[in-house]
N, C-alpha and C positions, 0 to 999 in steps of 0.2 A: 709787355715783353715776357717771353717764357723763361722762367728761372732754370738754372742748370739743375740736374737731378741731385747733385751733391755740392756743397760748398765747404772748402777747406780753408780755415783761418789759422794763420800763424803756425804753419807746418813745422817750422824749425824752432819753435818755442823751447826754452831751456828747462821748463818744469818737468818734474817726474810724472805729472798727471797728463793723461790724454782724455779729452772731453768729447763725448758723443751726444748729439741731440737728435735722436731718431725721429721725434715727432715735432720738429721745429715749425712746420708750415701747414697751413690748411688750403694751399693752392691746388686746384684741380683744373686740368686743361679744358678749354672750352668745348672740345669735341666730346667730352664725357658728360656735358650738360648737368654738371653738379651731381652726377650719379643718381639723378632723379629726385634730389632733395632741394627744398627751398633754401635760399641764402641764409636764413636765420639758423638753420640746422648746422650749416658749415662754419658758423662762428662759435659753436659749442665745443665742449671738450671731446665729443666723439670724433671730431675731424683733426684735432691737434692737441698738443699739450700747451695750454694757454700760459703765456709768460715764460715758458722754458727757454726759448731762444734768447730773449733779452737777458735773462739771468745767466745763461751760459756764456754769452758774449762778454758780459762784465767779468765773469769769473776767469775767462781766458785772458782778458786784459790784466787783471790783478795778479794772476799767477804766472804770466808769460807761458801759457799752456796751449798746445795745439787743440783745435776744436773742429769737429766735422759735423755739419748740419744737413738735415734732409731738405730737399727742395720741393716736396709735394706732400699732400695729405696722406695720413695713415690709412684713410678709407680706400685709397687706391691700392695700396699694399703696405703692410706694417713692417717697418725695417727692424723691429725688435721681436719678430715672430719667425719661426722656421717656415720656409716655403712649403706649401701644402698643408700646413696646420689649419685648424678651424679659425684661428684668429688672423691668419696671414692676409686674406682678403675677406673681411667680415661681411656676412649677409645681414647681421643685426649687431648694432653697437648700443650698449645699455639696453634700452627698450625700443630703439628706433630701427626699423627695417631700412636697409640700404638697397633701393630698387635696382640701381646700376650694377650691383654685385650679385644679383640672383641668377643662378643658372649659367654661370660663365663656362665657356668651353676651354679646353686645355690650351688652345692657341692664345686666347686673351690672357690667361694666367701667365703663360710664358712671356707674352709681350710686356706685361707689367713688371715681371721679374727682370727682364732685360733692360727695361727703360729706367727703373728706379732702384730696385733691390740690389742688383749686382753692382752697379756703379758705386753705390754707397759702401757696400761691403768691401769692394776692391780698394776704395780709398782708405778705409780703415786698415785693411790688411797691408797695403803698401806702406802706410805710415808706421805701423808697428814693426814691419820688417826692417825699415830703415833705422829703427831704434833698438834693434837686437843688440843685447849686451849692456844696454842702459837700464837703470832702474825705471820701471814704468808701472803706473797704477791706472787702470781704466775706470773712468767715471761716466756712467750714463746719466744725463741731466734731464729730469722729467718733472711733470706736475700732475696733480690729481684733483678731481672734482670734490668739493666739500660734501656733496650728497650724491649717493649712487644707488639707484633703484629704491629710493625712499629712505635709505639708511644714512644717518649722519656719520661723517668721518672726522673725529675731533682732533686728530693729530695736526700739529703745524707742519711737520715734515717726517719722512721716514728714510731709513737707510736699508736697502734690500741687498741681501748677500746669501751665499752658501759657504764657500770655503774661506772667504776673507773675513772670518769672524773677528779676528784680533784687530784688523784695521777698522772694521765697521764699528766695533765697540769703542775704539779710540775716537772716531769721528762723532758718534752719538754723544759722547761725553763732552767733546770740544764744542758741540753745538748747544750744550746746556743740559743734556741728559733727558731721561724719560719724564722727569718732573717738569721740564720745560716744554713738553709736548713733542719731543723727538723720539720716534718709535723705531724699534727693531722689526724689520720685515713686515711693515704695514705701509700702505693698504694692500700690498700684494706679497706673494712669495715667489722666489725664483724657481722655475721648473723647466726642464729640457723641452717639454712640449709647448710651452708658451713664452719662452724667452730665447733670445739669440745672442745679445751682446755679452752677457756674463759667461754663459757656457762656452761660446765659440771664441770670442776675442779675448776673454780673460782666462778662464779655467783651462781651456784646451792648450793655451800657450804657457801655462804655469804662472800667469800674472795675477796679482791682486785685482779684483774687479767688483764694483758695487754699482747699484743704481741709487741715485739721490732723487727723492720725490718731495716736492713742496706743494702745499695746498694752494689751489689756484686763486682763491680770493685774497691771498696774501701777496700775490705777484701779478695782479691783473692789469697793472699800469707799468709803463716803462720805468718810472721812478721807483716803484715798489720792487719790481723785479731786480733792478740794479742794486737796490738795498740788500736784497737777499743774496745777490752775487757777492757783495762785499762781506756779508756775514759768513758765507761759505768760504771765501778766500781767507778770512781771518782764521777760521777753524782749521783749514787745510794747510796753513802756512808753516806751522810748527812741525819740525821733523819728528818722525816717530819710527820705531822699528816695526815693519809690517808684520802682521800677525799671521 
């Protein structure tokens, strides 16, 4: 059965947090024939954020927070990249060429935007509009591969931010601090050219917004991912003044 392009969980949740899981799924419609990739490649991190959806669902349960999840693979179109950017429909991910993304015409790009990108962003916009006047913090829930292009990534988790420095510093410390392997702005940094959630759904609205990245080998099973969901829920549950 074909999944919907976007899934909204607990839309009326009482938490101040709104959770987005932009890379929740590795599903690709049959007509795309796996974008020319063998099945083993589609189980790798290039196709989705392994463990992120399990972790996000648990966090939503624990916090009573709204959660919006993607219904298809980031290889079709990345919901945390601006349309038209180099990473929006990647021709290469890490060192893997994506045959089904090579030489796309404008019509196919527009088709993917209409089928997956815009429904997801419209769901987020609608939810945030409904919460106007309420305290809201936007959290993108992600995971990262332990090794990328041969380079080891030693951090357990990272909090990625630009303007939300005070909130991010509070969360890093609540998770145990840098001594416990919780990093500031690792393994990525937020940029307008390569990010959508924080600049558009957070900063453009004047909301606190960060991405939370957890290393995939720590959340590769449902049990482990739910455990990290519990850890994040505990860290986020204490009230703080946003920075």
